C-alpha positions in Angstrom: 8.7 -6.4 6.4 12.1 -7.9 7.2 11.2 -8.2 10.9 8.1 -10.3 10.0 10.1 -12.2 7.4 12.8 -13.1 9.8 10.7 -13.9 12.8 7.2 -14.8 11.5 4.0 -13.2 12.5 3.6 -14.8 15.9 7.1 -14.2 17.1 7.2 -10.6 16.0 6.7 -8.1 18.9 6.0 -4.4 18.9 9.4 -3.9 20.5 11.0 -5.6 17.4 8.9 -3.4 15.2 9.9 -0.3 17.2 13.6 -1.2 16.9 13.3 -1.8 13.1 11.3 1.3 12.3 12.4 3.8 14.9 8.8 4.5 15.6 7.1 4.0 19.0 4.4 1.3 19.3 1.8 3.9 19.8 2.8 5.6 16.5 2.7 2.3 14.7 -0.7 1.6 16.1 -1.9 5.1 15.1 -0.7 4.6 11.5 -1.6 0.9 11.0 -4.1 0.1 13.8 -2.9 -3.2 15.3 -0.2 -5.8 14.5 -2.6 -7.7 12.2 -3.3 -4.6 10.1 0.4 -3.8 9.9 1.1 -7.4 8.8 -1.6 -7.2 6.1 0.1 -4.0 4.8 3.5 -5.9 4.9 2.1 -8.8 2.9 0.6 -6.5 0.3 3.9 -4.7 0.0 5.8 -8.0 -0.2 3.5 -9.2 -3.0 3.8 -5.9 -4.8 7.6 -6.0 -4.7 8.7 -9.6 -4.7 5.9 -11.4 -6.5 5.6 -8.7 -9.1 9.4 -8.9 -9.7 9.0 -12.6 -10.6 6.1 -11.8 -12.8 8.0 -9.0 -14.6 10.9 -11.4 -15.1 8.6 -14.0 -16.6 7.1 -11.3 -18.9 10.6 -10.1 -20.1 10.4 -10.3 -23.9 14.1 -9.4 -24.3 15.0 -13.0 -23.5 13.5 -16.3 -24.6 10.6 -17.7 -22.6 12.6 -20.5 -21.2 15.4 -18.1 -20.2 12.7 -16.0 -18.5 11.6 -19.0 -16.5 15.2 -19.8 -15.5 15.6 -16.2 -14.4 12.5 -16.3 -12.3 13.9 -19.5 -10.6 17.2 -17.6 -10.1 15.3 -14.9 -8.2 13.8 -17.6 -5.9 17.3 -19.0 -5.4 18.4 -15.5 -4.2 15.7 -15.7 -1.6 16.7 -19.2 -0.6 20.3 -18.1 -0.2 19.7 -15.2 2.2 21.0 -15.8 5.7 18.4 -13.4 7.2 14.9 -13.3 5.8 15.5 -16.8 4.2 12.9 -18.2 2.0 9.7 -16.5 1.1 7.5 -14.4 3.4 4.4 -15.8 1.8 5.5 -19.4 2.1 6.7 -18.8 5.7 3.4 -17.3 6.6 1.4 -20.1 5.0 3.5 -22.6 7.0 2.9 -20.6 10.2 -0.7 -19.6 9.9 -2.2 -21.9 7.2 -5.6 -20.7 6.2 -6.7 -19.7 9.8 -6.8 -16.0 8.9 -9.0 -15.3 5.9 -7.5 -11.8 5.1 -4.0 -13.2 5.1 -4.9 -16.3 3.2 -6.6 -14.1 0.5 -3.4 -12.1 -0.1 -1.4 -15.2 -0.3 -3.9 -16.9 -2.7 -4.0 -13.8 -4.9 -0.1 -13.8 -5.2 -0.2 -17.6 -5.9 -2.8 -17.0 -8.7 -0.6 -14.3 -10.2 2.5 -16.5 -10.2 0.6 -19.5 -11.7 -0.8 -17.2 -14.5 2.6 -15.7 -15.3 4.4 -19.1 -15.3 1.5 -20.5 -17.5 2.0 -17.8 -20.0 5.8 -18.2 -20.1 5.5 -22.0 -20.4 2.9 -21.6 -23.2 5.4 -19.3 -25.1 8.3 -21.6 -24.5 6.3 -24.6 -25.8 5.2 -22.6 -28.8 8.8 -21.7 -29.6 9.9 -25.3 -29.1 12.1 -24.5 -26.1 10.4 -26.9 -23.9 8.3 -30.0 -24.4 4.6 -29.9 -24.9 3.9 -33.1 -23.0 2.0 -31.3 -20.2 -0.6 -28.6 -19.9 1.0 -25.1 -19.3 -1.2 -24.4 -16.3 -0.4 -27.8 -14.7 3.3 -27.2 -15.2 3.0 -23.7 -13.8 1.2 -25.1 -10.7 4.0 -27.7 -10.4 6.7 -25.0 -10.6 5.0 -22.8 -8.0 4.5 -25.7 -5.7 8.1 -26.8 -6.1 9.2 -23.2 -5.4 7.1 -23.1 -2.2 8.6 -26.4 -1.0 12.1 -25.3 -1.9 11.7 -22.0 0.0 10.3 -23.9 3.0 13.2 -26.3 2.9 15.7 -23.5 2.6 14.2 -21.8 5.7 14.0 -25.0 7.7 17.5 -26.3 6.9 19.3 -22.9 6.7 20.6 -23.9 3.2 19.6 -23.4 -0.4 21.1 -26.7 -1.5 17.7 -28.4 -1.8 16.3 -25.5 -3.8 19.4 -25.5 -6.2 19.0 -29.3 -6.8 15.2 -29.1 -7.3 15.4 -26.1 -9.7 18.2 -27.7 -11.6 16.2 -30.9 -12.0 13.2 -28.9 -13.0 15.0 -27.0 -15.8 16.6 -30.2 -17.0 13.2 -31.9 -17.2 11.6 -28.9 -19.1 14.5 -28.4 -21.5 14.2 -30.0 -24.9 
């Protein structure tokens, strides 16, 4: 996963994958088929671990809904701060491949829907408790947050700095807070 995350799909070679896994290319092909199939497995794993971690954070009932939203943004800042594997593998892949590969696009879209749904629920709860303003529809705010997060991850990767992400997430939480 980290090899694809650091290098992108197109720049990742079987030699890099061999070095990272300790497996020969033939063994990797035997287990996964080809590079594309291996990458699909990587994206599914990434979604299961990274996206589900954000969703779990947003569903944490031991903190207020607004605090859960802030914690989810903090997880994204951790990704923006990484020197290696900077940003988000899903965002990086979207930037690299767009929608040209339907199987990859579907995994990314499914993760996106999961994030929007979880943020919508957390926003709805925060609005209900009076923690954030009710001026906007929860799903529209959730879409804005995910889009902002995608942009922040892409900027972090491109600039090699999380400064833009920190500023954007800080402004977002200030806008949302009552």
